[in-house]
C-alpha positions as CSV (number, residue, x, y, z in Angstrom):
1,X,-49.5,-25.9,-21.4
2,X,-50.6,-27.6,-18.2
3,X,-47.8,-25.7,-16.3
4,X,-49.0,-22.4,-17.7
5,X,-52.6,-23.2,-16.8
6,X,-51.6,-24.1,-13.3
7,X,-49.6,-20.9,-12.8
8,X,-52.6,-18.8,-14.2
9,X,-55.0,-20.6,-11.9
10,X,-52.7,-20.2,-8.9
11,X,-52.3,-16.5,-9.7
12,X,-56.1,-16.0,-9.9
13,X,-56.5,-17.7,-6.5
14,X,-53.9,-15.4,-5.0
15,X,-55.5,-12.3,-6.5
16,X,-58.9,-13.3,-5.1
17,X,-57.5,-13.9,-1.7
18,X,-55.5,-10.7,-1.4
19,X,-57.9,-8.2,-3.2
20,X,-59.9,-7.4,0.0
21,X,-56.6,-6.8,1.9
22,X,-55.1,-4.7,-0.8
23,X,-58.4,-2.7,-1.2
24,X,-58.4,-2.0,2.6
25,X,-54.7,-0.9,2.5
26,X,-55.3,1.5,-0.5
27,X,-58.4,3.0,1.2
28,X,-56.5,3.5,4.4
29,X,-54.3,6.1,2.5
30,X,-57.3,7.8,0.9
31,X,-57.8,11.5,1.7
32,X,-61.6,11.1,1.4
33,X,-63.8,9.5,3.9
34,X,-65.4,7.1,1.4
35,X,-64.2,5.4,-1.7
36,X,-64.9,7.6,-4.7
37,X,-63.8,8.3,-8.2
38,X,-61.9,10.3,-9.2
39,X,-59.4,9.4,-6.5
40,X,-59.5,12.2,-3.8
41,X,-55.7,11.9,-3.1
42,X,-53.4,10.3,-0.7
43,X,-53.2,11.0,3.0
44,X,-51.9,9.6,6.3
45,X,-54.6,11.3,8.3
46,X,-56.4,8.1,9.3
47,X,-53.3,6.6,10.6
48,X,-52.7,9.7,12.7
49,X,-56.2,9.5,13.9
50,X,-55.7,5.8,14.9
51,X,-52.6,6.7,17.0
52,X,-54.7,9.3,18.8
53,X,-57.5,6.9,19.7
54,X,-56.8,5.9,23.3
55,X,-59.9,3.6,23.5
56,X,-58.8,1.6,20.5
57,X,-55.3,1.4,22.0
58,X,-56.7,-0.1,25.2
59,X,-58.7,-2.7,23.2
60,X,-55.5,-3.6,21.2
61,X,-53.5,-3.9,24.4
62,X,-56.2,-6.2,25.9
63,X,-56.1,-8.4,22.8
64,X,-52.3,-8.4,22.9
65,X,-52.3,-9.6,26.5
66,X,-55.0,-12.2,25.9
67,X,-53.3,-13.4,22.8
68,X,-49.9,-13.8,24.5
69,X,-51.5,-15.5,27.5
70,X,-53.5,-17.9,25.4
71,X,-50.5,-18.7,23.1
72,X,-48.1,-19.5,26.0
73,X,-50.5,-21.5,28.1
74,X,-51.9,-23.4,25.0
75,X,-48.4,-24.2,23.8
76,X,-47.4,-25.5,27.3
77,X,-50.5,-27.7,27.4
78,X,-49.9,-28.8,23.8
79,X,-46.3,-29.6,24.5
80,X,-47.2,-32.0,27.4
81,X,-50.2,-33.6,25.8
82,X,-48.6,-33.9,22.4
83,X,-45.6,-35.7,23.9
84,X,-47.9,-38.1,25.9
85,X,-49.9,-38.9,22.7
86,X,-46.8,-39.5,20.6
87,X,-45.6,-42.2,23.0
88,X,-48.9,-44.1,22.8
89,X,-49.9,-46.6,20.1
90,X,-51.3,-45.2,16.9
91,X,-54.8,-46.3,17.6
92,X,-55.0,-44.8,21.1
93,X,-53.3,-41.6,20.1
94,X,-55.6,-41.1,17.1
95,X,-58.7,-41.5,19.2
96,X,-57.5,-39.2,22.0
97,X,-56.3,-36.6,19.4
98,X,-59.8,-36.5,17.9
99,X,-61.3,-36.0,21.4
100,X,-58.8,-33.2,22.1
101,X,-59.7,-31.4,18.9
102,X,-63.5,-31.5,19.4
103,X,-63.7,-28.1,21.1
104,X,-61.8,-26.5,18.1
105,X,-64.3,-27.9,15.5
106,X,-67.5,-26.9,17.4
107,X,-68.9,-23.8,15.7
108,X,-67.7,-20.7,17.6
109,X,-71.2,-19.4,18.0
110,X,-72.4,-22.5,19.7
111,X,-69.2,-22.8,21.8
112,X,-69.5,-19.1,22.8
113,X,-73.1,-19.6,23.9
114,X,-72.3,-22.7,25.9
115,X,-69.2,-21.1,27.5
116,X,-71.3,-18.1,28.7
117,X,-73.4,-20.6,30.6
118,X,-70.4,-22.2,32.1
119,X,-68.7,-18.9,32.9
120,X,-71.8,-17.7,34.7
121,X,-72.0,-20.9,36.7
122,X,-68.4,-20.5,38.0
123,X,-68.7,-16.8,38.5
124,X,-66.3,-15.4,35.8
125,X,-68.9,-14.2,33.2
126,X,-68.0,-10.9,31.4
127,X,-64.4,-10.9,32.6
128,X,-61.1,-10.9,30.8
129,X,-60.2,-14.2,32.5
130,X,-63.2,-15.9,30.9
131,X,-62.1,-14.8,27.4
132,X,-58.6,-16.2,28.2
133,X,-59.9,-19.5,29.4
134,X,-62.2,-19.8,26.3
135,X,-59.3,-19.1,23.9
136,X,-57.1,-21.7,25.7
137,X,-59.8,-24.3,25.4
138,X,-60.4,-23.6,21.7
139,X,-56.8,-23.1,20.5
140,X,-54.7,-25.6,22.7
141,X,-55.8,-28.6,20.5
142,X,-54.0,-26.9,17.6
143,X,-50.8,-26.8,19.6
144,X,-51.3,-30.4,20.6
145,X,-51.6,-31.4,17.0
146,X,-48.5,-29.5,16.0
147,X,-46.4,-30.9,18.8
148,X,-47.8,-34.4,18.3
149,X,-46.7,-34.3,14.6
150,X,-43.3,-33.1,15.5
151,X,-42.7,-35.6,18.3
152,X,-43.6,-38.4,16.0
153,X,-40.6,-37.4,13.8
154,X,-38.1,-37.5,16.7
155,X,-35.5,-40.2,17.0
156,X,-36.4,-42.3,20.1
157,X,-32.9,-43.8,20.2
158,X,-31.5,-40.4,21.5
159,X,-33.9,-40.5,24.5
160,X,-33.0,-44.2,25.2
161,X,-29.3,-43.3,25.1
162,X,-29.9,-40.4,27.5
163,X,-31.7,-42.7,29.9
164,X,-28.8,-45.2,29.8
165,X,-26.4,-42.4,30.6
166,X,-28.4,-41.5,33.7
167,X,-30.5,-38.6,32.5
168,X,-33.8,-38.1,34.4
169,X,-37.1,-38.1,32.6
170,X,-37.6,-34.4,33.4
171,X,-34.2,-33.6,31.8
172,X,-35.0,-35.8,28.8
173,X,-38.4,-34.1,28.4
174,X,-37.3,-30.5,28.5
175,X,-33.7,-30.7,27.2
176,X,-33.7,-33.4,24.6
177,X,-37.3,-33.4,23.4
178,X,-37.7,-29.6,23.9
179,X,-34.3,-29.0,22.3
180,X,-35.3,-30.8,19.1
181,X,-38.8,-29.2,19.0
182,X,-38.1,-25.5,19.7
183,X,-39.0,-24.5,16.2
184,X,-42.5,-26.1,16.5
185,X,-43.0,-24.6,20.0
186,X,-42.2,-21.1,18.7
187,X,-44.4,-21.6,15.7
188,X,-47.3,-22.8,17.9
189,X,-47.0,-19.6,20.1
190,X,-47.1,-17.4,17.0
191,X,-50.0,-19.2,15.3
192,X,-52.2,-19.3,18.4
193,X,-51.3,-15.7,19.3
194,X,-52.5,-14.5,15.8
195,X,-55.7,-16.6,16.0
196,X,-56.4,-15.5,19.6
197,X,-55.9,-11.7,19.3
198,X,-58.0,-11.6,16.1
199,X,-60.8,-13.9,17.3
200,X,-64.2,-12.2,17.4
201,X,-67.2,-14.5,18.0
202,X,-66.2,-16.0,21.3
203,X,-64.8,-12.7,22.6
204,X,-68.1,-11.0,21.7
205,X,-70.1,-13.6,23.8
206,X,-67.8,-13.6,26.8
207,X,-65.9,-10.2,27.0
208,X,-68.7,-7.9,28.3
209,X,-67.4,-4.4,28.8
210,X,-63.7,-5.5,28.5
211,X,-63.8,-5.4,24.8
212,X,-61.0,-6.9,22.7
213,X,-59.8,-5.3,19.5
214,X,-62.1,-7.3,17.1
215,X,-65.2,-6.6,19.3
216,X,-64.4,-2.9,19.5
217,X,-63.9,-2.6,15.7
218,X,-67.2,-4.5,15.1
219,X,-69.0,-2.0,17.4
220,X,-67.4,0.9,15.5
221,X,-68.8,-0.5,12.3
222,X,-72.3,-0.4,13.7
223,X,-72.2,3.3,14.5
224,X,-69.9,4.7,11.8
225,X,-67.8,3.7,8.8
226,X,-64.5,5.5,9.6
227,X,-61.5,5.0,7.4
228,X,-59.6,4.7,10.7
229,X,-60.8,1.1,10.7
230,X,-59.0,0.6,7.4
231,X,-55.8,2.0,8.9
232,X,-55.8,-0.2,12.0
233,X,-57.0,-3.2,9.9
234,X,-54.1,-2.7,7.5
235,X,-51.5,-2.6,10.3
236,X,-53.0,-5.7,12.0
237,X,-53.2,-7.6,8.7
238,X,-49.6,-6.9,7.6
239,X,-48.3,-7.9,11.1
240,X,-50.4,-11.1,11.0
241,X,-49.1,-12.0,7.6
242,X,-45.5,-11.5,8.7
243,X,-46.1,-13.5,11.9
244,X,-47.8,-16.4,10.1
245,X,-45.1,-16.5,7.4
246,X,-42.5,-16.8,10.2
247,X,-44.5,-19.6,11.8
248,X,-44.8,-21.5,8.5
249,X,-41.0,-21.1,8.0
250,X,-40.4,-22.5,11.5
251,X,-42.7,-25.5,10.8
252,X,-40.6,-26.7,7.9
253,X,-39.0,-30.0,8.7
254,X,-35.4,-29.0,9.6
255,X,-34.0,-32.3,8.5
256,X,-35.5,-31.9,5.0
257,X,-34.3,-28.3,4.9
258,X,-30.7,-29.5,5.6
259,X,-31.0,-32.1,2.8
260,X,-31.9,-29.4,0.3
């Protein structure tokens, strides 16, 4: 009985989570401009309209470049900082990890407001570079936490053996540590990319006229409620789900997976 109740509860949670997404996908294929009953019929016209919207394409491309830049730089920073923290004592590493994650837990509205002041002071306000730096500051702690957790699981005897055989610290760091952590590094790139290219609040504060995809869509909602938004939202949502599923698969402990 408890098992059935747990399954029903889990099913309800899944339905509540995915109802907005499924609604958006269904409406993106609607022939009518607004949701109505009876159903006006199925159509691909909003997807065709999306593929003809060059301005939206530019905002998507800008978000794509920013997301990739933030993902790779944040993962590189997380790789180095996570390794350094993992080789410290538990007390020191815990304190430093908390300090590193503070920018990520500050409300995005407050962070965006403060970063605007900072960007204006150093002369990069309302530029794409400012958005990139802001995303790196916010999302690199996530990569640090992922890498730190993975490095704590590594066998230190392998590194000691490599040193005794004459391997340099650089070779140990990139070949042995990196070779055992490539799944986590790829997962970090994917997760931060998805979070960055879909981030709205900070981008709205900092981007100026170089609007990212979320900012452009938000501006569209202020002027018109076009089903084209449902079409692009459906494409982005499905891609994000696929990417996040891949990241979760990569973050599985490979040793435990082999045992199964």
